[in-house]
Each structure stands twice: as structure tokens, then as C-alpha cells.
N, C-alpha and C positions, 0 to 999 in steps of 0.2 A: 435406490441411489438417486440423488437429486443433484443436478448440475449447478455449480456456482462459478461464474466467470468474473474475474476481477481485472480491472484496467487501472494502471496508475495514471494520474493526471499528467498533462504535458509539462514541458520545462518552464521554469520561472527564472528570474534574474538570480535569486538566491541559489537555485540549483547550479547555475553556471559558476557561481562563486563558491560552491561546495559548502554552503551554510546550512545548518540544521534549521528547518522551517517550523516543524511542530505545528502549534496552533495559530501561528502568525498567519493572517489572512492575505497572503501574497497572491497577486494575480499572475496569470501566465505572462511570460515575456512576449515581445513581438515575434521572436523566433519560435517560441512555444506555440503561440496562436497559429503561426504559419504551418508548423509541423502537424498539429492536431487537425488542421483544416484539410490535410491530405489523407488522414486516417479514414478507413472504412471498416465497419464492423462486418465480419463474415456473416453471410445470410443465415446460417444455422443458429445464430444467437440473437437476431433482431427481435424475435417474438418473446424473448425472456422478459420477466418482470425486472424493471431496472430501478436501482437506488443509487444515490450519490451522497458523498460526504457534504456537510454543510459549508465547507470552505470554498471560496471563490474559484481557486484554481481547478478544483474537481468539477464544480458546476460549469465552468467555461468549457472544460473538456467534454462533458456530457452534451452540452449544447452543440459543440462542433461535430460530435458524432450523431447529431439529430435524434438523441434519445429523449423520450418522455420518462423522466425519472423522479421519483419521490425522494425527499431528503431523509437520510437515515443517519442520525447523530452518532451511532456506534461505529460508523465508517470513518470518523474523524481521525486525523493523524495522531500518532503517539505524542504525548506531551513531553517536550524536551526541557521544560522548566528553565533553570538558570543557563542551560546550554543553548537555548534557542537563539538563532542569529549568529552563532559562532561556528567555526569550522573544527572538525575533529583534529586536524593537524595543529591548530592553535591551542586547543584544549590539552593535547598531549604535551606540547612544549611547556605550557603554563602549569599544568597539574602534575606532570611527570608520573611517578610511580602510583600516585593516587588514582590517576586516570586509568593507568594500566590495570590496576586491581579492579576497578569498576568494570572495565571492558571484559576482563577475565571472568566476570560473573555471568556472562552470556545472557540467558533469559531473564536474569535478575539485575542486569545493568540498569541503574536508575540514576538519571540526572537529578541534582538537588532540586526539590520542588516539582519533580516530573513523574513520569510513569515508566515502568519497566515493560519490556516486551511480554512478559508473563501476564502483567495486568491488562495489556491489550488483548491477549488471548482470552482472559477472563471476561472482558467486556464483549468480545465477539461470540462467546459460546451460547448465550441465550438467543442471539440473533440467528445463529446457525441452526439451532433447534427449532426455530419458528419457520424456517424455509421449507415449503412443501412443493413448490413449483420451480422449474428452471429459472434462475435468477442471475442478474448481472449487477455489478457495482463498480462505480468509478470512485477510486479511493487513493491511498497513499502508499509509498514504499514501506514505511514502518508497519502498516497494517498487513500488507501482502507478505512481508518477511515473517511477521509473527504467525500468520496463518500457515505459511509454508513450513515453519518450524513445528507447528502443531501437527501438520499432515505427514511430516517425514521423521518425527521424533528427533529433530535437530536441536541441540541444546544452545545453539547460537554461539558456540565457541569454535573458532577456526573457520575454515571456508564452508560456505553453504553446500548442501548436497547437490544442488542444481543451480546453475548460473542463470539468473533471470534477466531477460532483455526488457528494460523499462519502457520501451515503445511498442510492446506487444501485450496481448491479453494472456491470462493464465487461468486454466480451467481446473477446478477442484470438484470432487464428488463428496456429497454429504450422505451419510448412511441413515439418518433419521434418529439415531441414538446418541448423537453428539460426536460421532466419529467423522473425520475428514481425511481425504486422501488427495494427493496431487495427481491429476489425471494427465493433462497436457499443458506444460508450460510453453511460453514463447510462441503463441499463435499470432501470426503476422496481422497487423492492421494496415499494412501497405498494400494498396490495391494492385500494385505492379507485380507483386510476388505470387 
């Protein structure tokens, strides 16, 4: 088994507005920069090989954590296509039953011109198979949720099997044959805890 620790980037202005960010290269907000500047990676994970999504908000988070991280394009956020920049609440009001049917597809929820969580999993699988040493990544909510769904056999319909704290790290284990399991979610990055 090989450890994979994932951290979601800190907050952005669009996060505060509950907008879907997707591939938009939104920086951390001032509050987000302040929050991640207080985060500390637990010592057990410092020596991991580190990778980061190419998007600025993830790179800023990696810098705040003082990580030397290579850019890994497969860690980029889910592509929300025509939904990018919009809120789920607004989309539900505007699209009504069409949006409900799309959401009810779970892993196959696909924004027009975008990517489904299942496609995110397909994008991640080759990367997971390549990992041979303890590895960490600074990435996005959509990526971590897709990996958690893969690890727990969650079809992404209804509530997730585990509630993830997005200001924490999440530890997965890779079995070398493409299998992944959720080991320890919600590892605090708060040095006070």
C-alpha cells in the first residue's frame, strides 16, 4: 500500500459566493491567503513527493504550505463547462427538472461542455497506478470527491459516506493494482489542534 494525501486549495472569492470554479484560474481571496498561511502540514507527510494542480489557487496553497511541488495536470479541477461561474442554486431555479435529472445521475452528472465525476476518475486512474512512493497533492474539491467516490464505491447520489472538512488533508491508500481506499479523512492542518 502506498499513501496518497490530498489537500484542497484554500478559499477563493468564488468559493465564498458558492460559484462553480472548474477550470477558471481564480486566485485565493485575501481571507483564503490568510487561512492557508496558518496551515501546517503534519510532520509525517513533509517528506512525501508533492504535486499540485496547475491552477493558481492550488499553487498558492502549496506555496503557503512551503511545499516543493511539481505541477501535475491530472490534478486540475473538474471541468464545469457551461455551469462554470454559476451557483447550483441558480442552476436549479433556471433549469428545474432538467438540472434535477442531471444531478440524479451521480457519477455521470455532466455539465454541458463539461466533465463528469466518472471522467475525473478515469483521468486520475493512470496517475494512481504510477505512484510508487508516498505522495501528496494540492488539488480541488471535485477531484477529491471523485477519488473518495472511487475509494468508497459511492455512486455520488445522496449524501457522501464521509463528510470531508475542506480545510483538512485526506489520506488515501493505493494498492498498486489500481485500487484505492480512504484511510484517514479530515487530518487537521491547524497547528493549534
